[in-house]
N, CA, C and O atoms as CSV, one atom per row, in Angstrom:
chain,resi,resn,atom,element,x,y,z
A,1,MET,N,N,-8.321,0.087,5.696
A,1,MET,CA,C,-9.577,-0.597,5.935
A,1,MET,C,C,-9.922,-0.457,7.411
A,1,MET,O,O,-9.029,-0.297,8.244
A,2,GLY,N,N,-11.145,-0.513,7.725
A,2,GLY,CA,C,-11.609,-0.417,9.099
A,2,GLY,C,C,-13.085,-0.754,9.117
A,2,GLY,O,O,-13.578,-1.478,8.253
A,3,THR,N,N,-13.771,-0.236,10.085
A,3,THR,CA,C,-15.189,-0.539,10.210
A,3,THR,C,C,-15.968,-0.084,8.987
A,3,THR,O,O,-16.824,-0.815,8.488
A,4,GLY,N,N,-15.679,1.110,8.504
A,4,GLY,CA,C,-16.387,1.613,7.322
A,4,GLY,C,C,-16.184,0.747,6.103
A,4,GLY,O,O,-17.128,0.468,5.365
A,5,ASP,N,N,-14.956,0.321,5.891
A,5,ASP,CA,C,-14.675,-0.556,4.752
A,5,ASP,C,C,-15.285,-1.939,4.950
A,5,ASP,O,O,-15.700,-2.582,3.986
A,6,GLY,N,N,-15.340,-2.392,6.192
A,6,GLY,CA,C,-15.980,-3.675,6.480
A,6,GLY,C,C,-17.468,-3.634,6.177
A,6,GLY,O,O,-18.039,-4.610,5.689
A,7,ILE,N,N,-18.093,-2.496,6.469
A,7,ILE,CA,C,-19.515,-2.339,6.164
A,7,ILE,C,C,-19.721,-2.341,4.658
A,7,ILE,O,O,-20.662,-2.956,4.156
A,8,ALA,N,N,-18.837,-1.650,3.933
A,8,ALA,CA,C,-18.930,-1.641,2.471
A,8,ALA,C,C,-18.729,-3.043,1.905
A,8,ALA,O,O,-19.423,-3.443,0.971
A,9,LEU,N,N,-17.787,-3.782,2.465
A,9,LEU,CA,C,-17.532,-5.155,2.021
A,9,LEU,C,C,-18.741,-6.042,2.278
A,9,LEU,O,O,-19.115,-6.847,1.425
A,10,ALA,N,N,-19.349,-5.900,3.439
A,10,ALA,CA,C,-20.562,-6.672,3.746
A,10,ALA,C,C,-21.701,-6.253,2.828
A,10,ALA,O,O,-22.490,-7.091,2.391
A,11,GLY,N,N,-21.791,-4.957,2.534
A,11,GLY,CA,C,-22.821,-4.478,1.623
A,11,GLY,C,C,-22.689,-5.098,0.245
A,11,GLY,O,O,-23.688,-5.458,-0.378
A,12,LEU,N,N,-21.461,-5.223,-0.230
A,12,LEU,CA,C,-21.246,-5.879,-1.524
A,12,LEU,C,C,-21.611,-7.353,-1.473
A,12,LEU,O,O,-22.203,-7.887,-2.411
A,13,ALA,N,N,-21.258,-8.003,-0.380
A,13,ALA,CA,C,-21.554,-9.431,-0.246
A,13,ALA,C,C,-23.055,-9.695,-0.248
A,13,ALA,O,O,-23.518,-10.634,-0.895
A,14,VAL,N,N,-23.812,-8.880,0.467
A,14,VAL,CA,C,-25.258,-9.123,0.541
A,14,VAL,C,C,-26.005,-8.537,-0.655
A,14,VAL,O,O,-27.158,-8.891,-0.900
A,15,LEU,N,N,-25.364,-7.658,-1.389
A,15,LEU,CA,C,-25.991,-7.060,-2.566
A,15,LEU,C,C,-26.169,-8.077,-3.687
A,15,LEU,O,O,-27.178,-8.061,-4.392
A,16,PHE,N,N,-25.201,-8.950,-3.849
A,16,PHE,CA,C,-25.202,-9.857,-4.987
A,16,PHE,C,C,-25.837,-11.208,-4.728
A,16,PHE,O,O,-25.959,-12.011,-5.653
A,17,SER,N,N,-26.249,-11.486,-3.492
A,17,SER,CA,C,-26.833,-12.791,-3.234
A,17,SER,C,C,-27.835,-12.730,-2.098
A,17,SER,O,O,-27.636,-12.043,-1.096
A,18,HIS,N,N,-28.913,-13.466,-2.284
A,18,HIS,CA,C,-29.921,-13.606,-1.240
A,18,HIS,C,C,-29.974,-15.046,-0.742
A,18,HIS,O,O,-30.847,-15.405,0.049
A,19,SER,N,N,-29.055,-15.853,-1.200
A,19,SER,CA,C,-29.009,-17.259,-0.805
A,19,SER,C,C,-28.334,-17.406,0.554
A,19,SER,O,O,-27.286,-16.812,0.809
A,20,ALA,N,N,-28.944,-18.197,1.413
A,20,ALA,CA,C,-28.375,-18.422,2.741
A,20,ALA,C,C,-27.005,-19.076,2.651
A,20,ALA,O,O,-26.104,-18.724,3.413
A,21,TRP,N,N,-26.833,-20.015,1.739
A,21,TRP,CA,C,-25.543,-20.709,1.627
A,21,TRP,C,C,-24.435,-19.781,1.152
A,21,TRP,O,O,-23.294,-19.904,1.596
A,22,VAL,N,N,-24.752,-18.872,0.273
A,22,VAL,CA,C,-23.741,-17.909,-0.191
A,22,VAL,C,C,-23.366,-16.963,0.941
A,22,VAL,O,O,-22.191,-16.638,1.112
A,23,LEU,N,N,-24.356,-16.516,1.719
A,23,LEU,CA,C,-24.067,-15.652,2.852
A,23,LEU,C,C,-23.227,-16.372,3.905
A,23,LEU,O,O,-22.338,-15.775,4.511
A,24,ILE,N,N,-23.509,-17.647,4.119
A,24,ILE,CA,C,-22.682,-18.445,5.040
A,24,ILE,C,C,-21.254,-18.532,4.511
A,24,ILE,O,O,-20.294,-18.413,5.273
A,25,GLY,N,N,-21.122,-18.738,3.216
A,25,GLY,CA,C,-19.789,-18.795,2.611
A,25,GLY,C,C,-19.019,-17.498,2.793
A,25,GLY,O,O,-17.830,-17.519,3.109
A,26,TRP,N,N,-19.694,-16.361,2.594
A,26,TRP,CA,C,-19.032,-15.077,2.789
A,26,TRP,C,C,-18.606,-14.895,4.243
A,26,TRP,O,O,-17.496,-14.437,4.512
A,27,SER,N,N,-19.473,-15.248,5.170
A,27,SER,CA,C,-19.123,-15.064,6.580
A,27,SER,C,C,-17.965,-15.972,6.991
A,27,SER,O,O,-17.111,-15.570,7.782
A,28,VAL,N,N,-17.932,-17.187,6.459
A,28,VAL,CA,C,-16.809,-18.087,6.741
A,28,VAL,C,C,-15.516,-17.529,6.142
A,28,VAL,O,O,-14.463,-17.577,6.778
A,29,LEU,N,N,-15.598,-17.006,4.928
A,29,LEU,CA,C,-14.421,-16.435,4.273
A,29,LEU,C,C,-13.884,-15.232,5.048
A,29,LEU,O,O,-12.683,-15.132,5.296
A,30,PHE,N,N,-14.780,-14.323,5.429
A,30,PHE,CA,C,-14.347,-13.156,6.205
A,30,PHE,C,C,-13.777,-13.578,7.557
A,30,PHE,O,O,-12.762,-13.042,8.001
A,31,GLY,N,N,-14.428,-14.537,8.207
A,31,GLY,CA,C,-13.946,-15.021,9.495
A,31,GLY,C,C,-12.612,-15.741,9.399
A,31,GLY,O,O,-11.792,-15.671,10.315
A,32,PHE,N,N,-12.398,-16.435,8.286
A,32,PHE,CA,C,-11.144,-17.163,8.087
A,32,PHE,C,C,-9.963,-16.202,7.958
A,32,PHE,O,O,-8.889,-16.450,8.505
A,33,PHE,N,N,-10.173,-15.104,7.231
A,33,PHE,CA,C,-9.073,-14.167,6.993
A,33,PHE,C,C,-8.935,-13.094,8.076
A,33,PHE,O,O,-7.941,-12.367,8.083
A,34,ALA,N,N,-9.890,-12.975,8.978
A,34,ALA,CA,C,-9.832,-11.945,10.014
A,34,ALA,C,C,-8.591,-12.060,10.913
A,34,ALA,O,O,-7.966,-11.033,11.175
A,35,PRO,N,N,-8.197,-13.249,11.401
A,35,PRO,CA,C,-6.990,-13.313,12.235
A,35,PRO,C,C,-5.725,-12.897,11.485
A,35,PRO,O,O,-4.839,-12.262,12.058
A,36,VAL,N,N,-5.647,-13.252,10.217
A,36,VAL,CA,C,-4.497,-12.841,9.408
A,36,VAL,C,C,-4.506,-11.328,9.254
A,36,VAL,O,O,-3.464,-10.678,9.345
A,37,GLY,N,N,-5.700,-10.769,9.020
A,37,GLY,CA,C,-5.816,-9.321,8.902
A,37,GLY,C,C,-5.427,-8.615,10.186
A,37,GLY,O,O,-4.748,-7.589,10.147
A,38,LEU,N,N,-5.851,-9.153,11.332
A,38,LEU,CA,C,-5.489,-8.551,12.616
A,38,LEU,C,C,-3.990,-8.589,12.847
A,38,LEU,O,O,-3.425,-7.663,13.429
A,39,LYS,N,N,-3.348,-9.650,12.398
A,39,LYS,CA,C,-1.908,-9.766,12.599
A,39,LYS,C,C,-1.140,-8.803,11.691
A,39,LYS,O,O,-0.144,-8.215,12.111
A,40,ARG,N,N,-1.598,-8.643,10.462
A,40,ARG,CA,C,-0.905,-7.784,9.507
A,40,ARG,C,C,-1.203,-6.308,9.727
A,40,ARG,O,O,-0.303,-5.468,9.708
A,41,ASN,N,N,-2.478,-6.005,9.935
A,41,ASN,CA,C,-2.901,-4.615,10.076
A,41,ASN,C,C,-4.213,-4.625,10.863
A,41,ASN,O,O,-5.185,-5.256,10.450
A,42,TYR,N,N,-4.233,-3.935,11.976
A,42,TYR,CA,C,-5.407,-3.968,12.851
A,42,TYR,C,C,-6.672,-3.509,12.133
A,42,TYR,O,O,-7.736,-4.102,12.312
A,43,ALA,N,N,-6.566,-2.465,11.328
A,43,ALA,CA,C,-7.738,-1.950,10.619
A,43,ALA,C,C,-8.275,-2.977,9.629
A,43,ALA,O,O,-9.489,-3.098,9.466
A,44,LEU,N,N,-7.401,-3.707,8.974
A,44,LEU,CA,C,-7.829,-4.760,8.052
A,44,LEU,C,C,-8.593,-5.847,8.803
A,44,LEU,O,O,-9.643,-6.299,8.349
A,45,GLY,N,N,-8.071,-6.259,9.939
A,45,GLY,CA,C,-8.749,-7.269,10.750
A,45,GLY,C,C,-10.102,-6.805,11.247
A,45,GLY,O,O,-11.070,-7.565,11.229
A,46,VAL,N,N,-10.174,-5.548,11.694
A,46,VAL,CA,C,-11.446,-4.992,12.167
A,46,VAL,C,C,-12.451,-4.947,11.018
A,46,VAL,O,O,-13.630,-5.243,11.208
A,47,GLY,N,N,-11.988,-4.580,9.836
A,47,GLY,CA,C,-12.872,-4.551,8.673
A,47,GLY,C,C,-13.429,-5.915,8.340
A,47,GLY,O,O,-14.612,-6.042,8.025
A,48,LEU,N,N,-12.595,-6.935,8.405
A,48,LEU,CA,C,-13.050,-8.290,8.102
A,48,LEU,C,C,-14.010,-8.817,9.172
A,48,LEU,O,O,-14.993,-9.485,8.852
A,49,VAL,N,N,-13.727,-8.519,10.421
A,49,VAL,CA,C,-14.641,-8.934,11.494
A,49,VAL,C,C,-15.979,-8.214,11.351
A,49,VAL,O,O,-17.034,-8.824,11.525
A,50,THR,N,N,-15.941,-6.931,11.037
A,50,THR,CA,C,-17.173,-6.167,10.831
A,50,THR,C,C,-17.981,-6.746,9.680
A,50,THR,O,O,-19.196,-6.911,9.786
A,51,ALA,N,N,-17.302,-7.055,8.580
A,51,ALA,CA,C,-17.994,-7.634,7.423
A,51,ALA,C,C,-18.631,-8.965,7.798
A,51,ALA,O,O,-19.769,-9.237,7.414
A,52,MET,N,N,-17.915,-9.791,8.539
A,52,MET,CA,C,-18.451,-11.092,8.941
A,52,MET,C,C,-19.698,-10.925,9.810
A,52,MET,O,O,-20.706,-11.596,9.592
A,53,VAL,N,N,-19.626,-10.033,10.790
A,53,VAL,CA,C,-20.760,-9.827,11.694
A,53,VAL,C,C,-21.962,-9.269,10.941
A,53,VAL,O,O,-23.091,-9.704,11.169
A,54,MET,N,N,-21.733,-8.322,10.057
A,54,MET,CA,C,-22.846,-7.724,9.316
A,54,MET,C,C,-23.499,-8.737,8.372
A,54,MET,O,O,-24.720,-8.733,8.218
A,55,VAL,N,N,-22.706,-9.599,7.743
A,55,VAL,CA,C,-23.272,-10.643,6.884
A,55,VAL,C,C,-24.042,-11.655,7.730
A,55,VAL,O,O,-25.106,-12.117,7.317
A,56,LEU,N,N,-23.529,-12.000,8.894
A,56,LEU,CA,C,-24.248,-12.926,9.771
A,56,LEU,C,C,-25.564,-12.321,10.262
A,56,LEU,O,O,-26.565,-13.029,10.378
A,57,LEU,N,N,-25.570,-11.018,10.550
A,57,LEU,CA,C,-26.827,-10.365,10.932
A,57,LEU,C,C,-27.829,-10.403,9.782
A,57,LEU,O,O,-29.020,-10.632,9.995
A,58,ASP,N,N,-27.348,-10.180,8.582
A,58,ASP,CA,C,-28.228,-10.253,7.420
A,58,ASP,C,C,-28.768,-11.669,7.260
A,58,ASP,O,O,-29.942,-11.858,6.941
A,59,LEU,N,N,-27.919,-12.654,7.481
A,59,LEU,CA,C,-28.333,-14.057,7.383
A,59,LEU,C,C,-29.361,-14.390,8.466
A,59,LEU,O,O,-30.337,-15.091,8.197
A,60,ALA,N,N,-29.151,-13.900,9.676
A,60,ALA,CA,C,-30.082,-14.190,10.765
A,60,ALA,C,C,-31.463,-13.605,10.500
A,60,ALA,O,O,-32.470,-14.159,10.943
A,61,LEU,N,N,-31.513,-12.502,9.789
A,61,LEU,CA,C,-32.790,-11.849,9.506
A,61,LEU,C,C,-33.270,-12.121,8.084
A,61,LEU,O,O,-34.136,-11.407,7.578
A,62,LEU,N,N,-32.722,-13.135,7.443
A,62,LEU,CA,C,-33.064,-13.458,6.058
A,62,LEU,C,C,-34.540,-13.791,5.906
A,62,LEU,O,O,-35.160,-13.401,4.916
A,63,HIS,N,N,-35.106,-14.497,6.858
A,63,HIS,CA,C,-36.518,-14.872,6.766
A,63,HIS,C,C,-37.453,-13.675,6.948
A,63,HIS,O,O,-38.641,-13.761,6.638
A,64,GLN,N,N,-36.919,-12.559,7.451
A,64,GLN,CA,C,-37.720,-11.346,7.612
A,64,GLN,C,C,-37.464,-10.347,6.486
A,64,GLN,O,O,-37.890,-9.195,6.573
A,65,GLY,N,N,-36.785,-10.771,5.451
A,65,GLY,CA,C,-36.495,-9.888,4.338
A,65,GLY,C,C,-35.163,-9.181,4.457
A,65,GLY,O,O,-34.997,-8.077,3.937
A,66,GLU,N,N,-34.228,-9.790,5.123
A,66,GLU,CA,C,-32.882,-9.267,5.347
A,66,GLU,C,C,-32.908,-8.001,6.200
A,66,GLU,O,O,-33.972,-7.516,6.583
A,67,ASP,N,N,-31.735,-7.485,6.485
A,67,ASP,CA,C,-31.639,-6.274,7.285
A,67,ASP,C,C,-30.624,-5.328,6.666
A,67,ASP,O,O,-29.702,-4.864,7.338
A,68,ARG,N,N,-30.797,-5.046,5.391
A,68,ARG,CA,C,-29.878,-4.152,4.688
A,68,ARG,C,C,-29.845,-2.739,5.272
A,68,ARG,O,O,-28.781,-2.121,5.266
A,69,PRO,N,N,-30.969,-2.193,5.782
A,69,PRO,CA,C,-30.886,-0.850,6.386
A,69,PRO,C,C,-29.918,-0.788,7.577
A,69,PRO,O,O,-29.409,0.283,7.905
A,70,LEU,N,N,-29.666,-1.926,8.217
A,70,LEU,CA,C,-28.728,-1.948,9.335
A,70,LEU,C,C,-27.322,-1.580,8.871
A,70,LEU,O,O,-26.561,-0.985,9.634
A,71,LEU,N,N,-26.964,-1.920,7.639
A,71,LEU,CA,C,-25.642,-1.564,7.117
A,71,LEU,C,C,-25.485,-0.041,7.079
A,71,LEU,O,O,-24.465,0.493,7.515
A,72,TRP,N,N,-26.488,0.646,6.562
A,72,TRP,CA,C,-26.431,2.105,6.487
A,72,TRP,C,C,-26.414,2.713,7.885
A,72,TRP,O,O,-25.660,3.651,8.142
A,73,THR,N,N,-27.238,2.188,8.789
A,73,THR,CA,C,-27.286,2.695,10.157
A,73,THR,C,C,-25.937,2.534,10.841
A,73,THR,O,O,-25.478,3.439,11.538
A,74,ARG,N,N,-25.307,1.392,10.646
A,74,ARG,CA,C,-23.994,1.135,11.252
A,74,ARG,C,C,-22.945,2.091,10.696
A,74,ARG,O,O,-22.086,2.566,11.439
A,75,LEU,N,N,-23.005,2.375,9.402
A,75,LEU,CA,C,-22.049,3.297,8.790
A,75,LEU,C,C,-22.234,4.717,9.340
A,75,LEU,O,O,-21.256,5.397,9.650
A,76,VAL,N,N,-23.474,5.154,9.457
A,76,VAL,CA,C,-23.747,6.489,10.001
A,76,VAL,C,C,-23.307,6.562,11.459
A,76,VAL,O,O,-22.682,7.543,11.864
A,77,ASP,N,N,-23.619,5.548,12.249
A,77,ASP,CA,C,-23.209,5.535,13.660
A,77,ASP,C,C,-21.694,5.587,13.801
A,77,ASP,O,O,-21.171,6.302,14.656
A,78,THR,N,N,-20.995,4.836,12.970
A,78,THR,CA,C,-19.531,4.825,13.017
A,78,THR,C,C,-18.979,6.191,12.645
A,78,THR,O,O,-18.059,6.690,13.293
A,79,SER,N,N,-19.534,6.792,11.608
A,79,SER,CA,C,-19.064,8.115,11.181
A,79,SER,C,C,-19.303,9.159,12.260
A,79,SER,O,O,-18.429,9.982,12.533
A,80,LEU,N,N,-20.477,9.131,12.872
A,80,LEU,CA,C,-20.780,10.101,13.919
A,80,LEU,C,C,-19.914,9.902,15.162
A,80,LEU,O,O,-19.587,10.871,15.848
A,81,SER,N,N,-19.547,8.679,15.452
A,81,SER,CA,C,-18.709,8.446,16.637
A,81,SER,C,C,-17.258,8.831,16.385
A,81,SER,O,O,-16.512,9.062,17.336
A,82,CYS,N,N,-16.846,8.905,15.130
A,82,CYS,CA,C,-15.471,9.303,14.819
A,82,CYS,C,C,-15.234,10.786,15.112
A,82,CYS,O,O,-14.117,11.175,15.453
A,83,ILE,N,N,-16.254,11.603,14.985
A,83,ILE,CA,C,-16.090,13.048,15.187
A,83,ILE,C,C,-15.652,13.369,16.624
A,83,ILE,O,O,-14.642,14.051,16.800
A,84,PRO,N,N,-16.374,12.905,17.661
A,84,PRO,CA,C,-15.892,13.211,19.019
A,84,PRO,C,C,-14.584,12.487,19.354
A,84,PRO,O,O,-13.786,12.985,20.149
A,85,ALA,N,N,-14.365,11.326,18.755
A,85,ALA,CA,C,-13.106,10.616,19.020
A,85,ALA,C,C,-11.917,11.403,18.468
A,85,ALA,O,O,-10.889,11.513,19.135
A,86,LEU,N,N,-12.046,11.943,17.271
A,86,LEU,CA,C,-10.972,12.753,16.703
A,86,LEU,C,C,-10.785,14.053,17.480
A,86,LEU,O,O,-9.656,14.487,17.710
A,87,ALA,N,N,-11.889,14.669,17.879
A,87,ALA,CA,C,-11.794,15.910,18.653
A,87,ALA,C,C,-11.125,15.654,20.003
A,87,ALA,O,O,-10.268,16.428,20.429
A,88,GLY,N,N,-11.512,14.579,20.670
A,88,GLY,CA,C,-10.904,14.243,21.953
A,88,GLY,C,C,-9.425,13.930,21.828
A,88,GLY,O,O,-8.630,14.319,22.684
A,89,THR,N,N,-9.054,13.238,20.779
A,89,THR,CA,C,-7.641,12.925,20.545
A,89,THR,C,C,-6.852,14.204,20.288
A,89,THR,O,O,-5.745,14.366,20.800
A,90,ALA,N,N,-7.421,15.108,19.498
A,90,ALA,CA,C,-6.735,16.365,19.201
A,90,ALA,C,C,-6.570,17.215,20.463
A,90,ALA,O,O,-5.555,17.893,20.624
A,91,LEU,N,N,-7.561,17.183,21.358
A,91,LEU,CA,C,-7.449,17.941,22.605
A,91,LEU,C,C,-6.453,17.306,23.571
A,91,LEU,O,O,-5.686,18.012,24.225
A,92,ALA,N,N,-6.461,16.006,23.662
A,92,ALA,CA,C,-5.587,15.314,24.606
A,92,ALA,C,C,-4.141,15.235,24.118
A,92,ALA,O,O,-3.208,15.287,24.920
A,93,TYR,N,N,-3.958,15.111,22.811
A,93,TYR,CA,C,-2.621,14.972,22.231
A,93,TYR,C,C,-2.452,15.948,21.068
A,93,TYR,O,O,-2.438,15.524,19.913
A,94,PRO,N,N,-2.324,17.241,21.350
A,94,PRO,CA,C,-2.231,18.215,20.255
A,94,PRO,C,C,-0.979,18.037,19.396
A,94,PRO,O,O,-0.947,18.498,18.255
A,95,GLU,N,N,0.043,17.379,19.925
A,95,GLU,CA,C,1.266,17.182,19.133
A,95,GLU,C,C,1.036,16.254,17.937
A,95,GLU,O,O,1.830,16.236,16.997
A,96,ILE,N,N,-0.040,15.496,17.979
A,96,ILE,CA,C,-0.356,14.613,16.851
A,96,ILE,C,C,-0.675,15.436,15.610
A,96,ILE,O,O,-0.406,15.004,14.490
A,97,LEU,N,N,-1.244,16.614,15.805
A,97,LEU,CA,C,-1.630,17.448,14.674
A,97,LEU,C,C,-0.437,18.105,13.993
A,97,LEU,O,O,-0.534,18.513,12.835
A,98,LYS,N,N,0.676,18.211,14.692
A,98,LYS,CA,C,1.873,18.817,14.106
A,98,LYS,C,C,2.582,17.800,13.230
A,98,LYS,O,O,2.645,16.614,13.553
A,99,ARG,N,N,3.106,18.277,12.133
A,99,ARG,CA,C,3.891,17.387,11.260
A,99,ARG,C,C,5.225,17.086,11.927
A,99,ARG,O,O,5.903,17.979,12.435
A,100,SER,N,N,5.576,15.834,11.914
A,100,SER,CA,C,6.876,15.475,12.471
A,100,SER,C,C,7.886,15.423,11.334
A,100,SER,O,O,7.621,14.866,10.269
A,101,SER,N,N,9.034,16.010,11.580
A,101,SER,CA,C,10.084,15.951,10.567
A,101,SER,C,C,11.137,14.952,11.033
A,101,SER,O,O,11.428,14.863,12.226
A,102,PRO,N,N,11.704,14.203,10.094
A,102,PRO,CA,C,12.714,13.210,10.485
A,102,PRO,C,C,13.961,13.882,11.069
A,102,PRO,O,O,14.335,14.985,10.672
A,103,ALA,N,N,14.575,13.206,11.993
A,103,ALA,CA,C,15.798,13.718,12.625
A,103,ALA,C,C,16.931,13.747,11.596
A,103,ALA,O,O,16.954,12.936,10.671
A,104,PRO,N,N,17.877,14.690,11.762
A,104,PRO,CA,C,19.008,14.745,10.826
A,104,PRO,C,C,19.781,13.430,10.831
A,104,PRO,O,O,19.983,12.821,11.882
A,105,GLY,N,N,20.203,13.010,9.671
A,105,GLY,CA,C,20.946,11.761,9.562
A,105,GLY,C,C,20.063,10.527,9.441
A,105,GLY,O,O,20.571,9.422,9.251
A,106,ARG,N,N,18.759,10.697,9.548
A,106,ARG,CA,C,17.839,9.593,9.437
A,106,ARG,C,C,17.391,9.459,7.981
A,106,ARG,O,O,17.419,10.434,7.230
A,107,PRO,N,N,16.979,8.254,7.582
A,107,PRO,CA,C,16.458,8.097,6.218
A,107,PRO,C,C,15.250,8.990,6.013
A,107,PRO,O,O,14.393,9.105,6.889
A,108,GLY,N,N,15.190,9.609,4.872
A,108,GLY,CA,C,14.081,10.481,4.544
A,108,GLY,C,C,14.317,11.922,4.972
A,108,GLY,O,O,13.437,12.765,4.800
A,109,SER,N,N,15.492,12.222,5.528
A,109,SER,CA,C,15.753,13.593,5.979
A,109,SER,C,C,16.305,14.466,4.861
A,109,SER,O,O,16.535,15.658,5.063
A,110,GLY,N,N,16.519,13.889,3.694
A,110,GLY,CA,C,16.913,14.719,2.569
A,110,GLY,C,C,18.298,14.551,2.262
A,110,GLY,O,O,18.805,15.181,1.333
C-alpha cells in the first residue's frame, strides 16, 4: 500500500456516499488507523494518511459538488513523479538493480 492505494481507498469511500457524516466517519477511521499503519509498515501508513486527506478534501468541497477529479489528478501526479524517482535511484544506486543472493550458510541459501 502507498499513496496510490490510499487514493484508491479514498475513491471507494467517496464513491459510495455523498453524506457529510459518512465522509467524516471515513476520515476519522483512516486517521485512527494511520499511526498503527505507520508503525507496522510505512507504505500502509502513508496510504491511510493519503486516504484521510483525500476524503477530507472531498468533504471540504462537498458544497461545490465534491472534488472527485482531484483523486484522478493526484494518482496521475504520483505516477509521473515515480518515474524520475526510480530513474534517479537506479543511477545513484545501481547495485539495487542486481539480485542479491543469500550468503552461504544463511537461511534460504539452499
